[in-house]
N, C-alpha and C positions, 0 to 999 in steps of 0.2 A: 509252531511248526506242525506238531503231531495232529492237532485239529484240522489244520488246513489240509493235511495228507487225508486224513480219513473222510473229511467232507468231499474231496475230490474223488477218492476211491469209490465211495458210495454214489456219487451223483451220476456218473456216466452209465453204470448199468441200470439205474432206475428209469433214466431218460430212454436208454435203447429199449428196455422192455416195454415201457409205456407206449413208446412210439410203434413199435412192432405190434403190440396189441390193438392199439387205434386203428392201424392200418387193417388188420385182420378183422376186426369187428365192424369197420366202416366199408370195406371193399370186397371182402372175401365172402362173407355171410350174407345170405339173401337179405335184401332190403326190408321185408315185412318181419324178419325175426331178429330186430335189433334189441339188445337188451340195455335199455338206458342206464340201469344201475351199474353194469360193467362198463360202460363208456365213463360214467363219471368217476368211478374209481380209478380206472386207468389214466383218466386226465388229472386227477389230484396226485397220483403217484409221479406222473411226469413233472407237474408243477413243483412238487416236493424236490425231485432231482434238480430241476433248475434253480430252486432256491438254494440248495446245498452247493451247487457248482457257484453261484453269485457269492455266498458267503466265503467259499474256499478263496475265490479271487480277493475279496475284501481282506481276509485274513493273511494273504500272501503280500499284499500291498502294504499291510500294517507292519508285518514282518521285516520287510524291506526298509521301511521308514525308521524303524527302531535300530536295525542294523547300521543304516546310514548314519544316523545320529551318533551311535557308539563310535563308529570309524573315525568321525570328524572330531570328537571330542578327545579321542585317544591320540590321534594325530596332533591336535592342538597342545596337548599336555605334555608331549615329548620334550625333554630337555637336551637329548643327543643330537638332534637333526638340526640343520640351520632353517631360520625363518622362512627364506626363500624356497627351500624344498617343501616344507610344511605347506606354504601356500600353494605350491604347485600341486601336491598331492590333494589338498582339499577342493582345489579348483577342479581336478580331474574327477573325483568323486561327485561332485555336485553337478558337473556336465553329464557324466556317464553313471548314473546310479545302478543300472543294471550290471555294470562291470566293477562295482565299488569293491566287492571282495578281492578281485584281482589287484586292483590298485592298492588295497589295504595291505595286502600280502608282500606286495613289491615294497611298501614303505617298511613294513616290518623287517624284511630282508636287508634293506639299506640300513636301518637302525641297528640291526644286529651286527653288520659288518662294521659300523662306526665304532660301537662300542666293544 
């Protein structure tokens, strides 16, 4: 989670700075005085920012997958809740993985009330 946050934190400023520099270098400066090295460095910085952004998205998906697997295993392992309720919560988490944490907390609250 920490890596994904760092990647996302660094990606957007790099992308913004590189896009602003590219616009400035290409459209504001006179056509004859373009510095190709500056253009290449700025483009590489932007590409690095986009790569960090993509890696952050990949890490977040991985985190969600690991979390969902943990939720499903924990629900299945419960001895307190009935099988019907466990199946219902497993189905909810599989159908709505983005709301998995919400459903898992509701399951834990129900489990706590029963025990």
